[in-house]
C-alpha positions as CSV (number, residue, x, y, z in Angstrom):
1,X,20.0,-23.2,0.8
2,X,23.1,-21.5,2.1
3,X,23.8,-17.9,1.8
4,X,25.6,-16.7,-1.6
5,X,25.0,-14.7,-4.6
6,X,21.8,-13.8,-5.5
7,X,20.2,-16.9,-7.3
8,X,18.8,-14.9,-10.1
9,X,18.3,-17.8,-12.4
10,X,16.3,-19.6,-9.5
11,X,14.0,-16.5,-9.5
12,X,14.0,-16.0,-13.0
13,X,12.2,-19.7,-13.3
14,X,8.9,-17.6,-12.2
15,X,8.6,-16.1,-15.6
16,X,11.0,-17.9,-18.1
17,X,8.3,-20.5,-19.4
18,X,5.3,-18.5,-20.5
19,X,3.4,-21.8,-20.6
20,X,4.1,-22.6,-16.9
21,X,4.8,-19.6,-14.9
22,X,5.5,-20.3,-11.1
23,X,5.4,-18.6,-7.8
24,X,8.5,-17.2,-6.4
25,X,10.7,-19.8,-4.7
26,X,9.7,-20.3,-0.7
27,X,12.7,-19.0,0.7
28,X,11.8,-15.6,-1.1
29,X,8.9,-15.3,1.5
30,X,11.0,-16.1,4.5
31,X,14.6,-15.2,4.2
32,X,16.0,-12.4,6.2
33,X,18.8,-11.6,3.7
34,X,16.6,-11.6,0.9
35,X,14.2,-9.0,3.0
36,X,17.4,-6.9,3.4
37,X,18.1,-7.3,-0.6
38,X,14.6,-6.2,-1.3
39,X,14.6,-3.0,1.0
40,X,17.2,-1.7,-1.2
41,X,16.0,-3.0,-4.5
42,X,12.3,-2.1,-4.2
43,X,11.3,-0.2,-1.2
44,X,13.8,2.7,-0.9
45,X,13.6,3.1,-4.6
46,X,9.7,3.2,-5.4
47,X,6.7,5.2,-5.0
48,X,4.9,4.3,-2.0
49,X,1.5,5.2,-0.9
50,X,1.6,6.4,2.7
51,X,-1.9,7.9,2.9
52,X,-4.4,10.5,1.9
53,X,-4.3,14.1,1.7
54,X,-7.2,14.8,3.8
55,X,-5.5,13.0,6.6
56,X,-3.5,16.6,7.2
57,X,-6.1,19.0,6.1
58,X,-4.5,22.2,7.9
59,X,-0.8,23.7,7.8
60,X,0.9,21.8,11.2
61,X,-1.4,18.8,10.8
62,X,0.8,15.5,10.7
63,X,1.0,11.9,11.0
64,X,3.8,9.3,11.3
65,X,4.4,6.2,9.4
66,X,7.3,3.5,9.4
67,X,8.4,2.9,5.9
68,X,11.1,0.6,4.7
69,X,12.4,0.5,8.4
70,X,12.4,4.4,8.5
71,X,10.5,6.4,10.8
72,X,8.7,9.3,8.9
73,X,6.5,12.2,9.5
74,X,4.3,13.6,6.7
75,X,3.0,17.4,7.5
76,X,1.5,20.3,6.1
77,X,3.8,23.1,6.0
78,X,3.2,26.8,6.4
79,X,2.5,27.2,2.7
80,X,-0.1,24.4,2.8
81,X,2.1,22.1,0.8
82,X,2.7,18.6,2.0
83,X,6.2,17.5,3.2
84,X,7.4,14.0,4.0
85,X,10.7,13.7,6.2
86,X,12.5,11.6,8.5
87,X,11.0,11.6,12.2
88,X,14.6,11.1,13.6
89,X,16.1,14.1,15.4
90,X,19.4,15.0,14.4
91,X,20.8,15.6,17.7
92,X,20.4,12.0,19.5
93,X,18.2,10.2,17.2
94,X,15.0,10.4,19.3
95,X,11.6,10.5,17.4
96,X,10.5,14.0,17.3
97,X,6.8,12.9,17.1
98,X,4.7,9.9,16.4
99,X,1.2,9.1,16.0
100,X,-0.8,12.0,14.5
101,X,-1.6,15.4,15.6
102,X,-1.0,19.0,14.9
103,X,2.1,21.7,15.7
104,X,1.3,24.9,16.1
105,X,4.6,26.4,15.1
106,X,7.3,23.8,15.7
107,X,8.1,20.3,16.0
108,X,9.7,19.7,19.4
109,X,12.0,16.9,20.2
110,X,10.6,15.6,23.7
111,X,14.3,14.6,24.7
112,X,16.6,17.7,24.5
113,X,13.7,20.0,23.0
114,X,15.4,20.6,19.9
115,X,12.7,22.4,17.7
116,X,12.2,22.3,13.8
117,X,9.7,24.2,11.9
118,X,7.0,22.4,9.8
119,X,9.6,22.0,6.8
120,X,11.9,20.1,9.1
121,X,14.5,23.0,9.6
122,X,16.1,23.2,13.0
123,X,15.0,26.8,14.6
124,X,15.8,26.0,18.3
125,X,18.4,24.0,20.4
126,X,18.4,25.0,24.3
127,X,22.1,26.3,25.0
128,X,22.9,25.7,21.5
129,X,21.5,28.4,19.6
130,X,24.5,28.3,17.2
131,X,23.4,25.2,15.9
132,X,20.4,26.9,14.2
133,X,22.7,28.7,12.0
134,X,24.4,25.3,10.6
135,X,21.7,24.3,8.4
136,X,20.6,21.3,10.4
137,X,17.2,19.8,9.1
138,X,15.5,16.9,9.1
139,X,16.1,14.8,5.6
140,X,13.5,15.4,3.3
141,X,11.6,12.4,0.9
142,X,10.1,13.4,-2.3
143,X,6.3,13.4,-2.5
144,X,3.9,13.3,-5.1
145,X,0.0,13.4,-4.9
146,X,-2.2,11.1,-7.4
147,X,-6.1,11.8,-7.1
148,X,-5.8,12.5,-3.4
149,X,-3.3,9.6,-2.6
150,X,-0.1,10.7,-1.2
151,X,3.3,8.9,-2.5
152,X,6.6,9.2,-0.9
153,X,10.1,8.2,-2.6
154,X,13.5,7.8,-0.7
155,X,15.4,7.9,-4.2
156,X,16.3,11.7,-5.4
157,X,16.7,10.3,-8.9
158,X,13.6,8.3,-9.2
159,X,11.6,8.9,-12.3
160,X,8.2,10.9,-11.8
161,X,5.2,8.9,-10.6
162,X,2.4,10.6,-12.8
163,X,3.7,9.3,-16.3
164,X,3.9,5.8,-14.9
165,X,0.1,6.2,-13.6
166,X,-1.1,7.6,-16.8
167,X,-2.7,4.5,-18.5
168,X,-4.9,4.3,-15.3
169,X,-6.3,7.8,-16.2
170,X,-9.7,6.6,-18.2
171,X,-10.6,3.8,-15.8
172,X,-10.3,5.6,-12.6
173,X,-11.8,8.9,-13.8
174,X,-15.4,8.2,-13.3
175,X,-14.8,7.4,-9.6
176,X,-13.4,10.8,-9.1
177,X,-11.0,9.5,-6.5
178,X,-9.6,13.0,-5.7
179,X,-13.0,14.1,-4.5
180,X,-13.8,11.2,-2.4
181,X,-12.8,11.3,1.4
182,X,-11.9,8.8,4.0
183,X,-14.2,7.4,6.4
184,X,-12.1,8.6,9.2
185,X,-12.9,12.3,8.5
186,X,-16.2,11.9,10.2
187,X,-15.6,8.9,12.5
188,X,-11.8,9.1,13.7
189,X,-11.8,5.8,15.0
190,X,-12.1,4.2,11.8
191,X,-8.5,5.1,10.6
192,X,-6.9,1.4,10.0
193,X,-3.5,0.4,10.4
194,X,-2.9,-3.3,11.0
195,X,0.4,-5.5,11.5
196,X,0.7,-8.9,10.5
197,X,3.0,-12.0,10.8
198,X,3.4,-12.9,7.0
199,X,5.8,-11.7,4.2
200,X,4.6,-8.7,2.1
201,X,4.4,-10.9,-1.0
202,X,2.0,-13.6,0.4
203,X,-0.3,-10.7,1.1
204,X,0.3,-9.3,-2.5
205,X,-0.3,-12.5,-4.1
206,X,-3.6,-13.2,-2.2
207,X,-4.8,-9.6,-2.9
208,X,-4.0,-9.7,-6.7
209,X,-6.2,-12.5,-7.7
210,X,-9.5,-13.6,-7.2
211,X,-8.9,-17.3,-7.9
212,X,-9.8,-17.6,-4.0
213,X,-13.0,-15.6,-4.1
214,X,-15.6,-17.8,-4.6
215,X,-13.9,-20.6,-2.2
216,X,-12.5,-18.8,0.6
217,X,-15.3,-16.1,0.5
218,X,-17.9,-18.1,-1.1
219,X,-20.8,-18.0,1.7
220,X,-20.1,-14.0,2.5
221,X,-23.0,-11.5,0.8
222,X,-20.6,-9.9,-1.3
223,X,-19.8,-13.4,-3.4
224,X,-23.4,-14.5,-3.5
225,X,-23.8,-11.4,-5.9
226,X,-20.6,-11.7,-7.8
227,X,-19.9,-13.8,-10.8
228,X,-15.9,-14.8,-10.3
229,X,-15.9,-16.7,-13.5
230,X,-16.4,-13.4,-15.3
231,X,-13.0,-12.1,-14.5
232,X,-11.6,-9.6,-17.3
233,X,-8.1,-8.5,-17.3
234,X,-7.8,-4.6,-18.4
235,X,-4.6,-2.6,-18.0
236,X,-1.8,-5.0,-17.8
237,X,1.9,-3.1,-18.0
238,X,4.3,-5.1,-15.9
239,X,7.2,-2.4,-17.1
240,X,5.0,0.2,-15.1
241,X,4.2,-2.2,-12.5
242,X,0.4,-1.1,-13.0
243,X,-2.3,-4.1,-13.1
244,X,-6.1,-4.0,-13.3
245,X,-8.8,-6.6,-13.7
246,X,-12.6,-6.5,-13.1
247,X,-15.5,-8.6,-12.1
248,X,-18.8,-8.5,-13.3
249,X,-21.7,-8.8,-10.7
250,X,-25.0,-10.5,-11.0
251,X,-26.8,-7.1,-9.7
252,X,-26.7,-3.4,-9.7
253,X,-24.5,-1.6,-7.0
254,X,-22.7,-4.8,-5.3
255,X,-20.3,-3.9,-2.6
256,X,-18.6,-5.1,0.5
257,X,-20.7,-5.1,3.4
258,X,-23.2,-7.4,5.2
259,X,-26.0,-7.1,2.5
260,X,-23.6,-7.7,-0.6
261,X,-25.6,-4.7,-2.0
262,X,-24.8,-0.9,-1.7
263,X,-26.8,0.9,1.3
264,X,-25.3,4.1,0.1
265,X,-26.0,6.1,-3.2
266,X,-23.6,5.1,-5.8
267,X,-20.6,7.5,-6.8
268,X,-22.0,10.4,-9.0
269,X,-21.2,10.0,-12.7
270,X,-20.9,6.3,-12.9
271,X,-22.7,4.7,-15.7
272,X,-25.3,1.6,-15.2
273,X,-22.4,-0.5,-16.7
274,X,-20.0,0.5,-14.3
275,X,-22.3,0.0,-11.3
276,X,-22.4,-3.6,-12.4
277,X,-18.5,-4.3,-12.1
278,X,-16.1,-4.0,-9.3
279,X,-12.7,-2.9,-10.7
280,X,-9.5,-3.9,-8.9
281,X,-6.1,-1.7,-9.6
282,X,-2.7,-2.9,-8.3
283,X,0.2,-0.4,-8.2
284,X,3.6,-2.0,-7.6
285,X,4.7,-2.6,-5.1
286,X,2.3,-2.1,-2.3
287,X,-0.8,-0.5,-3.5
288,X,-4.2,-2.1,-4.1
289,X,-7.5,0.0,-5.0
290,X,-10.6,-2.0,-4.9
291,X,-13.2,0.4,-6.9
292,X,-17.0,-0.5,-6.2
293,X,-20.4,1.8,-7.3
294,X,-20.5,3.4,-3.7
295,X,-17.2,3.5,-2.6
296,X,-13.2,2.8,-3.0
297,X,-11.0,0.9,-0.7
298,X,-7.5,1.7,-0.5
299,X,-4.6,-0.5,0.7
300,X,-1.0,0.8,1.1
301,X,1.2,-2.1,2.6
302,X,4.7,-2.2,3.6
303,X,7.2,-5.1,4.9
304,X,8.5,-4.6,8.5
305,X,10.6,-7.6,8.1
306,X,10.9,-11.0,6.4
307,X,7.6,-12.4,8.0
308,X,5.9,-9.3,9.0
309,X,4.4,-6.4,7.2
310,X,2.1,-3.4,8.1
311,X,-1.1,-2.2,6.0
312,X,-2.9,1.1,6.0
313,X,-6.7,0.8,4.7
314,X,-8.9,3.6,3.9
315,X,-12.6,3.4,2.6
316,X,-13.4,6.5,0.6
317,X,-16.9,7.6,0.0
318,X,-18.5,10.8,-1.8
319,X,-18.7,13.8,0.4
320,X,-22.6,13.6,0.2
321,X,-22.6,10.1,1.6
322,X,-20.2,11.2,4.4
323,X,-22.8,14.3,5.3
324,X,-25.8,11.7,5.8
325,X,-26.9,11.9,9.4
326,X,-26.9,8.0,9.5
327,X,-23.8,7.6,8.0
328,X,-21.7,6.8,11.1
329,X,-24.1,3.9,12.5
330,X,-24.6,2.4,9.1
331,X,-20.8,2.5,8.0
332,X,-20.0,0.6,11.3
333,X,-22.5,-2.1,10.3
334,X,-20.5,-2.2,6.9
335,X,-17.1,-2.4,8.7
336,X,-18.4,-5.5,10.5
337,X,-19.1,-7.3,7.4
338,X,-15.7,-6.1,6.2
339,X,-13.6,-7.3,9.2
340,X,-15.3,-10.9,8.6
341,X,-14.0,-10.9,4.8
342,X,-10.8,-9.7,5.8
343,X,-10.8,-12.3,8.7
344,X,-10.9,-15.3,6.2
345,X,-7.9,-13.8,3.9
346,X,-5.9,-13.4,7.4
347,X,-6.7,-16.9,8.2
348,X,-5.3,-18.0,4.8
349,X,-2.4,-15.7,4.6
350,X,-1.0,-16.9,8.2
351,X,-1.3,-20.4,7.3
352,X,0.3,-20.1,3.9
353,X,3.2,-18.3,5.5
354,X,3.6,-21.3,8.0
355,X,3.7,-23.6,5.1
356,X,6.4,-21.7,3.2
357,X,8.6,-22.3,6.0
358,X,8.2,-26.1,5.7
359,X,11.1,-28.4,3.9
360,X,8.0,-29.6,1.7
361,X,7.0,-26.1,0.3
362,X,5.9,-26.0,-3.1
363,X,7.0,-23.7,-5.7
364,X,3.4,-23.9,-7.3
365,X,1.9,-23.2,-10.8
366,X,0.3,-19.9,-11.3
367,X,-3.4,-20.4,-12.5
368,X,-5.5,-18.9,-15.0
369,X,-7.0,-16.2,-12.7
370,X,-3.9,-15.1,-11.0
371,X,-2.3,-13.1,-14.0
372,X,-1.7,-10.1,-12.0
373,X,0.4,-12.2,-10.1
374,X,2.6,-13.0,-13.0
375,X,2.8,-9.2,-13.9
376,X,4.0,-8.0,-10.6
377,X,6.5,-11.1,-10.7
378,X,7.8,-9.7,-13.9
379,X,8.0,-6.2,-12.5
380,X,9.9,-7.5,-9.1
381,X,12.4,-9.6,-11.6
382,X,13.2,-6.6,-13.5
383,X,14.1,-4.7,-10.0
384,X,16.0,-7.8,-8.6
385,X,18.1,-7.6,-11.7
386,X,18.9,-4.2,-11.5
387,X,19.9,-4.2,-7.8
388,X,21.9,-7.5,-8.0
389,X,23.8,-5.9,-10.9
390,X,24.5,-2.7,-9.2
391,X,25.6,-4.5,-5.7
392,X,29.0,-5.0,-4.9
393,X,30.0,-8.5,-5.3
394,X,28.9,-10.8,-2.6
395,X,26.4,-7.9,-1.5
396,X,23.2,-9.3,-2.9
397,X,22.7,-12.8,-1.0
398,X,20.2,-15.4,-1.1
399,X,19.1,-16.7,2.3
400,X,20.9,-19.0,4.8
């Protein structure tokens, strides 16, 4: 296909026939031009999960993350509030900081030593003290916390996040998400961020369905205790980009580890019925929560390019689980099983991305157990339409 105005009709075909929904066209997973369009249409307008509040427990604690092509710093300021800001120095564009760490008083650019306070305001510039009187500061993003998860938004006019997530309140309440803590709080080596060579929607499509679970993962311990035919769809709100399904397990306290059964106590307050299901929640565009009887896995993901992405993964446990003297050793056992399970997904995603580059790549029909993919496509199409309508003529383009 040649570059030109965004072919909305071709995209709309994914949802126009309720009896035969389709995946997005292959070029939507490979096109550099469409990737740039999505950055503006989606990733610079929506609420994006960047981490957990316990990653930065004290004033001065910070971590860095790249989102929508922008290097960001997330930091606790002097008042203990969370701030998200550009990591790009206002002098020469040098990254003020990277990785994660703690600043005692100021963030100091390693190039020319321009110094910023914990709120991003310039407070020092060698041989140029007058610069500190000009109101120079690192650009700030909006932030919002939800149940211990930290979201950011580039758009100052975006609607608040909390009302959008209200339909999830009853579902997530028993899991006490705000009280859980990441495994990295006691085992810092297990703070996971990965980069992958596939389009973010290849990842989202795969994570948002369990149609593949008993095929691709059929021999794993988890699937030996899970009835994939029992899938039930709960909260499904395409207008809010919030989706939920649950799987009923054959046994009590089924979880993702080397046994398929929990080796840690269940989350306090879960009923026996809740201990027999696995709940999966999607928050568009890039959040997945897998809520199990003993723990919750969170995935926050972002595109890096048309065929590359980054995912940040946490596994969250009750504090009493993390306090066990054997937690680190037993958690590392669990993690090896997770790597096997995730490795199977990665094997499939890499081959899907390769296949989508083919001239024979299909635009396949969406199956019955892939309802969340349909909902996500509806959410995406609404934002594609809005962005294409707001763009200057010729600005929103199809792939070359």
